[in-house]
C-alpha positions in Angstrom: -36.3 47.8 24.2 -32.9 48.7 22.8 -31.9 47.5 25.7 -33.4 43.9 25.6 -32.2 43.7 22.2 -28.7 45.0 22.9 -28.6 42.3 25.8 -30.2 39.3 23.5 -27.2 40.2 20.3 -24.9 40.4 23.7 -25.9 36.8 24.6 -26.0 35.2 21.8 -22.6 36.8 20.8 -21.2 35.0 24.1 -23.0 31.6 23.3 -21.0 31.9 19.9 -17.9 32.6 21.5 -18.6 29.5 23.7 -19.6 27.3 20.9 -16.0 28.3 18.9 -14.1 27.5 22.0 -15.5 24.3 22.5 -12.6 21.5 22.4 -12.2 19.7 19.0 -11.4 15.7 20.7 -8.6 13.4 18.6 -8.8 10.0 19.9 -5.8 8.0 20.9 -6.2 4.4 20.3 -3.1 3.3 22.1 -1.5 0.4 24.0 -1.4 1.3 27.8 -0.8 -2.5 29.0 0.4 -5.1 27.0 3.2 -6.2 24.6 4.4 -2.6 23.6 2.8 -0.5 26.6 6.5 1.2 26.3 6.0 2.3 22.7 2.3 3.3 23.7 3.4 5.5 26.5 6.1 7.4 24.0 2.9 8.2 21.8 0.9 9.5 24.0 3.8 11.8 25.3 4.2 12.9 22.1 0.9 13.5 21.4 0.5 16.0 24.3 3.5 17.8 23.5 1.9 18.8 20.1 -1.4 19.6 21.3 0.1 22.1 24.0 2.2 23.4 21.3 -1.1 24.1 18.7 -3.2 25.2 21.7 -0.7 27.7 22.8 -1.2 29.0 19.5 -4.8 29.4 19.4 -5.9 25.6 18.4 -7.1 24.9 15.7 -10.0 26.8 13.6 -10.4 29.3 16.9 -10.8 26.2 18.9 -8.6 24.2 21.5 -7.4 20.3 21.1 -8.2 17.4 23.9 -7.1 14.0 23.5 -9.4 10.9 24.5 -7.3 8.1 25.4 -7.9 4.7 25.3 -6.0 1.5 25.8 -5.7 -1.3 23.2 -3.5 -3.6 25.2 -2.4 -4.3 21.5 -5.5 -6.2 21.0 -7.5 -5.9 17.6 -10.9 -6.5 19.1 -10.1 -4.0 22.2 -9.0 -1.2 19.3 -12.2 -1.8 17.4 -14.3 -1.0 20.4 -12.4 2.1 21.3 -13.3 3.2 17.8 -16.8 3.3 18.5 -16.4 4.9 21.9 -14.1 7.8 20.5 -16.5 8.0 17.1 -19.9 8.1 20.4 -17.5 11.2 21.6 -17.3 12.7 18.6 -13.7 12.4 17.6 -12.7 14.4 15.0 -9.7 12.1 14.0 -8.3 8.8 15.3 -4.5 7.8 15.8 -2.2 5.5 17.8 -1.1 1.8 18.1 2.0 -0.2 18.1 0.4 -3.3 16.3 -0.5 -3.6 12.3 -3.4 -6.0 13.4 -5.1 -3.1 16.1 -4.2 -0.5 13.2 -5.7 -2.5 10.5 -8.9 -3.4 12.5 -9.2 -0.2 14.0 -9.2 1.8 10.7 -11.7 -0.2 8.8 -14.3 0.6 12.1 -13.3 4.1 11.5 -13.9 4.2 8.0 -17.5 2.7 8.7 -17.6 5.9 11.4 -16.6 8.3 8.5 -13.7 9.1 10.7 -9.9 9.5 9.4 -7.4 7.2 11.2 -3.5 7.8 11.3 -1.3 4.5 12.0 1.6 5.7 14.0 3.4 2.3 14.4 2.2 0.0 12.0 4.9 -1.9 9.8 3.3 -4.2 7.8 2.9 -3.7 4.4 -0.8 -4.7 4.3 -1.8 -1.9 6.3 -1.5 0.5 3.1 -1.6 -2.5 0.8 -3.9 -5.2 0.4 -5.9 -3.8 3.7 -5.2 0.0 2.5 -8.5 2.2 2.4 -9.3 5.5 2.0 -9.3 6.7 5.3 -6.1 5.4 6.8 -2.8 7.2 6.6 0.4 5.6 7.8 2.6 8.0 9.3 5.6 5.8 9.6 7.7 3.2 6.7 6.1 -0.2 5.8 7.9 -3.5 5.9 9.3 -3.3 2.4 10.8 0.0 3.1 12.3 -1.4 6.3 13.6 -4.3 4.4 15.1 -2.3 1.7 17.4 -0.5 3.6 18.6 -3.3 6.2 18.7 -5.5 3.1 21.6 -3.3 1.2 23.5 -3.3 4.4 23.3 -6.9 5.1 23.9 -7.8 1.7 27.1 -5.7 1.7 28.5 -6.8 5.2 27.4 -10.3 5.1 27.6 -11.8 1.6 26.3 -14.9 0.8 25.8 -15.6 4.5 23.1 -18.6 5.7 19.9 -16.8 7.4 17.5 -18.0 10.0 14.4 -16.4 10.9 12.1 -16.5 14.0 9.1 -14.9 13.2 5.9 -13.6 15.4 2.7 -14.9 13.6 0.6 -12.0 12.4 0.8 -9.5 9.6 3.5 -7.3 10.5 5.6 -10.9 11.1 4.7 -12.1 7.8 5.2 -9.0 5.7 8.1 -8.3 7.5 10.1 -11.5 6.8 8.8 -12.1 3.3 10.3 -8.3 2.3 13.5 -8.8 4.2 14.0 -12.6 2.6 13.6 -10.9 -1.1 15.8 -7.9 -0.2 18.4 -10.2 0.8 17.8 -12.9 -1.4 17.2 -15.7 1.3 13.8 -17.0 0.1 14.9 -20.6 -0.1 13.5 -21.8 2.9 15.8 -25.0 2.9 18.9 -23.1 3.0 17.5 -19.8 5.1 15.0 -21.6 7.3 12.5 -19.8 10.0 10.0 -20.4 12.7 6.7 -18.3 13.4 6.2 -18.1 16.7 2.5 -17.3 18.3 1.5 -13.7 18.7 0.1 -12.1 20.8 0.7 -14.9 23.6 4.0 -16.5 23.2 6.1 -18.4 25.7 9.7 -18.2 26.8 9.5 -21.9 25.8 8.1 -20.9 22.1 11.6 -18.8 21.9 13.7 -21.4 23.4 12.3 -23.7 21.0 12.7 -21.4 18.1 16.1 -20.2 19.0 17.6 -24.0 19.3 16.7 -24.5 16.1 18.5 -21.5 15.3 21.6 -22.5 17.0 21.6 -26.1 15.5 21.8 -24.3 12.1 24.8 -23.1 9.9 23.1 -19.4 10.0 25.6 -16.2 10.7 22.6 -14.0 10.3 19.6 -14.2 12.9 17.1 -12.5 12.2 14.5 -11.8 14.8 11.0 -10.7 13.3 9.8 -9.7 16.9 8.8 -6.6 18.4 8.3 -4.5 21.8 8.3 -7.1 24.8 8.4 -10.2 22.2 11.5 -9.0 21.2 12.7 -8.2 24.7 12.1 -11.8 26.1 14.0 -13.4 23.3 16.7 -11.5 23.5 17.5 -12.5 26.9 17.4 -16.1 25.9 19.6 -14.9 22.8 22.0 -13.8 25.2 22.1 -16.7 27.6 22.7 -19.1 24.6 25.5 -16.9 23.2 24.0 -16.5 19.9 24.8 -13.0 20.1 28.6 -13.6 20.2 28.3 -16.0 16.8 25.9 -14.5 14.7 24.6 -11.0 13.7 21.1 -10.2 15.2 19.0 -8.5 12.7 15.3 -6.9 13.8 13.6 -5.6 11.1 12.2 -2.6 13.3 13.7 -1.5 16.5 12.8 1.0 19.1 14.3 3.2 21.8 12.2 1.2 24.2 13.2 -2.1 23.2 16.7 -1.1 23.6 16.2 0.2 26.8 14.4 -2.8 28.0 16.6 -5.5 27.2 19.8 -3.4 28.0 22.4 -2.2 25.9 24.7 -4.5 26.7 22.4 -7.6 25.4 21.5 -5.3 22.4 24.8 -4.2 21.4 25.7 -4.7 17.8 22.1 -5.4 16.8 21.0 -4.6 13.6 17.7 -2.8 12.3 15.8 0.0 11.4 14.2 3.5 12.5 12.3 5.8 10.4 13.6 8.4 13.0 15.9 8.5 15.8 16.4 11.8 18.2 20.0 12.5 16.4 18.1 12.6 13.1 17.4 16.4 13.2 20.9 17.5 13.8 21.9 14.9 10.7 19.0 16.4 8.4 19.7 20.0 9.5 16.0 20.5 10.6 15.7 23.3 12.8 12.3 22.5 13.9 13.5 18.6 14.7 15.9 19.7 16.8 13.4 22.1 18.9 11.2 19.0 19.3 14.1 17.0 20.8 15.0 19.6 22.9 11.4 20.5 24.2 10.4 17.1 24.6 13.9 15.9 26.5 13.1 19.0 28.8 9.9 18.1 29.5 10.0 14.3 29.9 13.9 14.0 31.3 14.2 11.2 28.5 15.1 11.4 24.7 12.0 11.3 22.1 11.6 8.1 20.6 10.5 7.2 16.8 7.0 6.5 18.4 6.8 9.8 20.0 8.2 11.5 17.2 5.2 9.9 15.1 2.5 10.7 17.2 3.2 14.3 17.5 4.1 14.3 13.3 0.4 13.2 13.0 -1.2 15.6 15.2 0.4 18.6 13.5 0.0 17.1 10.2 -4.0 16.8 10.6 -4.0 20.4 12.5 -2.4 22.1 9.6 -4.3 19.9 6.8 -7.5 21.3 8.8 -6.3 24.8 8.9 -5.9 24.5 5.3 -9.1 23.5 4.5 -11.0 25.3 7.2 -12.8 22.0 7.3 -12.9 19.2 10.1 -14.8 16.5 7.2 -12.2 13.8 7.0 -12.8 14.1 3.0 -11.8 17.6 3.1 -8.5 16.6 5.4 -8.1 13.4 3.0 -8.0 15.9 -0.2 -5.7 18.2 1.9 -3.1 15.6 2.7 -3.2 13.4 -0.3 0.5 14.5 -2.1 1.2 16.9 0.5 5.0 17.2 1.1 6.3 18.8 4.3 9.3 19.1 6.3 8.6 18.9 10.1 11.6 16.6 12.1 13.8 15.4 9.6 14.0 15.9 6.1 11.1 16.3 3.1 8.3 14.0 3.4 5.1 12.9 1.2 1.8 11.6 1.8 1.3 9.1 -1.3 -1.8 9.9 -2.9 -2.2 6.2 -3.9 -1.8 4.3 -1.0 -1.7 6.9 1.6 1.9 5.6 2.6 4.3 8.1 4.5 7.2 8.1 1.8 10.4 9.2 3.7 14.3 8.5 4.4 14.5 5.3 6.5 17.1 4.2 8.3 19.4 1.3 8.9 20.9 1.2 12.8 23.1 -0.6 14.6 23.2 -0.7 18.7 26.3 1.2 20.0 28.1 0.5 22.6 27.4 0.9 26.3 30.4 3.4 26.7 28.9 5.4 23.8 25.6 5.5 24.9 26.8 6.4 28.6 28.1 9.8 27.0 24.6 11.2 26.5 23.1 13.3 29.1 20.1 10.9 29.3 22.0 8.0 28.5 19.8 7.2 25.3 22.0 7.7 22.6 21.8 4.0 21.5 22.0 4.2 17.4 24.5 4.4 15.0 23.1 5.0 11.6 24.7 2.8 9.3 23.0 3.3 6.0 19.9 5.5 4.9 18.0 5.3 1.7 15.8 8.1 0.4 11.9 7.5 0.6 11.2 7.4 -3.4 14.2 4.8 -3.5 13.1 2.5 -0.5 9.3 2.5 -1.3 7.4 0.2 -3.6 6.0 1.8 -6.8 2.5 2.7 -7.8 3.0 -0.7 -10.3 4.2 -3.1 -7.4 1.3 -1.7 -5.5 -1.3 -2.5 -7.7 0.2 -5.6 -8.4 0.0 -6.5 -4.8 -3.7 -5.4 -4.5 -4.7 -7.3 -7.3 -3.1 -10.8 -6.3 -5.5 -10.1 -2.9 -8.1 -9.3 -5.2 -8.2 -5.5 -3.9 -9.3 -2.7 -6.2 -6.3 -0.8 -7.3 -7.7 2.6 -6.0 -8.2 3.4 -2.6 -11.9 3.2 -1.4 
């Protein structure tokens, strides 16, 4: 009888250990195909590196992490369907994406399931502005933060210049253009005109028609509010038409992949913003950031982009919040993240409580000449940092955020 009891106890212990070792699923809702697929690939790489690091140290709450990924193709309806699939798989949290429209739609469905959603590349003000809610956190900066740092630099270098805007017709494009117009005092559309291009199905003829109008204007600054492959295609036309030799090209949000796809010769001198580049950890004296750059570069034989850094940071921040609270429940993790400050891949960052915006330093960058780029071992030293703003100076205030929410008919607290 004693042996039977001992055997039963041993079996129960083994079962408990097996249960404790059951993986925790993290859902990666990202573009594997479509206009932003290169940014999506970098997110997958960054996320996998973070998961491997965490699992090597024992996982989270004694359980290993695993990633279940689904392709959004940068389309909101696919993102929503993916969230339903991930919820059925038991995902503890969902993250990823490179389209604000996808992030907004997907996060709202995640909220319906009670699952926390982290946006990676989602720069629209609306993500944590009028469309913000309690179950979404945004790791990257928003459009206003980009506009503030880029606008300060443009105002200094091109005072009183005429602008022309070519903008993707969706939430990121709209809020990015309006934010930069305000920051550069170019809100008068009769003097600083603009053209909307279809999204996500713009044709080359759409870009050519828009750029011909820009060429016929007196603009000294051409702002391309385009992202991913949209920007790449438009820049080839810009180069063919010689616009990059007579105008300053400005792009609200640049990525490493966009420079690579368009080519550094075409992109030379283009201005934009980044929340992070692989040179930032050295500039900000971040030991952990430099270790990330080294690990990522050795593992993938390329330099990490801001897309990779964002996904990597989200996985680590979520894991640390769960460890602090000893709970996988979304409400507990939300409480642990709100107003939490940390240093990971750069200087200090804060998950702001009232809007769940990550407040951090933002950088204005200029694409370097090809000769300088090629000096890097991986030939990917693309960006010169020409200006930067601390997060608290770049971000909207609480009062400004509340005013925006009121204007949209939204409550002034997250729900």
